[in-house]
N, C-alpha and C positions, 0 to 999 in steps of 0.2 A: 752727086751723092746727096741723099736726103738729110734734112736737119737731125732726125733721131740718130742716124748712122754717124753723123759728125759728132754729136754729143757723146755717143758711146765711145768713139775713138778717143775723144779728149779725156773722157773719164778713165779709160784704160791707161792712157799716157800718164795721167796724174797719179794713178795708183802705182804704176811701175816706178815712176820717178820717186815718189814718196818712199817706197820700200827700199829702193837702191840707196837713197840718202840716209834712211834710218839704219840700214846695215852699215854703211860707212861710218856714221856718227857713233854707232854702238861698238865699233871696232871689229865687227864680224864681216866676213865676205858675204856676198849675196847668197851663195849656196848654203853657207853655215846659218845665215839668218833664216832662210827658208826652212832648213832642217829644224832649227829651234822652234819655229812657228808650228810645224807639223807635229813635233813632239808635244808641244803645249796643247794643241787641238786634239790629237788622237790618243795621247797617252803613251805609256811604255811600249816599245817595240824592239825587235832585233835590229842590229845595225844593217843587216842584209835587207830587211823589209823597208827600213828607212831609205836606204840607197835606191831600192827599186822605185819607191815613190818619187824620188828625185831624178831618176834616170842615170844613176851613177854605177860604176863598176864596184865590185866588192872592196877593192883596195881604196878607191876614192871615198867610199862610204865610211870605211874605218878611219881614214884621215879626218873626215868631217867630224866624226864622233870624238876622235882624240882632241881636236881643236875645241869642240864644245865643252868637253870635260875640263880641259885646261882653263877655259874661260869661266868655269863655274856654272855654266848654263845647263849642263847635263851631267848625269852620273851613270855609271854602269851598275846594275843590280842583278842579283840572281833571280831568275824566274821562279816565283813561288810555286808554280804548277809543275815545273820541270827543272830541278836544280842543276841539270847539266847545261841549261841554256842561260845566256846572259842577255839581259835587256838593257836598253838605254832609255832613260827617262829624263824629263825636264825637271830641273831643281826648283822652278818657280822664281829663280833669280834672273832678272833682266839686266844686261850691261848698262852702265852709267847713262842716265838721261833717257833711255829708251822708253821707260814707262810713261814719263811726262810727254814725250813726243807722240806716242800712241794715243794717249788720252786726248791730245789736241784734235785728233780726228774721230776717235771712238765716241766721245761725248756729243759733238754736234750731229754725227750720223745717227747715233742712238736717239737723240732728241727729234730729229727729222722723222725717223721711223715711228716714234711714239705718237707723232701727230697724225699719222695715217689711220684710216679706219681699218677694221679687221679685213675687209675685202681687198683694200689696197695693199696691206701688208702681205696678205696671201699671194697677191700678184707678184710682189717683189721677191718673195721667197721662192715662188715657182720659177721666176726668171733666173735667180741666182743658182738654183739647182740645175736647171737646163744649161746655163752657161758653164758651170763647173764641169758637168759631165761632158759637154761638147769639147771644151779645151782639153780635158784629160783624154778623151777618146781620140781626138785628132792626133795625139802623139803616140798612141798605142801601136799603130801599124807603121811607124817610121822606119 
């Protein structure tokens, strides 16, 4: 295997391990942790749509939402555009110690990206977009 491929696999292993440990330390399960992250990134959504993003059944998505609400990480709100629908949204609250742990990686990664010239940053952004789409699409026809 080529050195860039080795580096990529080590990078993915580090990312996965970091987030599994972050979930454990925050008191959330890995699926709940991922759900909270998606809510923070994408904003309010229905429980069903959140579940679809995570590959969950409707019942499992409801249980994830229940746990996030109980943990104070999410809340259910009435959809302002359709008062018959209920959305789940991130509260902005992160479980104990999670903000500090995330800062320990966000800051140096942000600093590293800031050191890149605009062309290099554009290359990283293109890579991340292609990688995200590739991983997502690989699971769509499972």
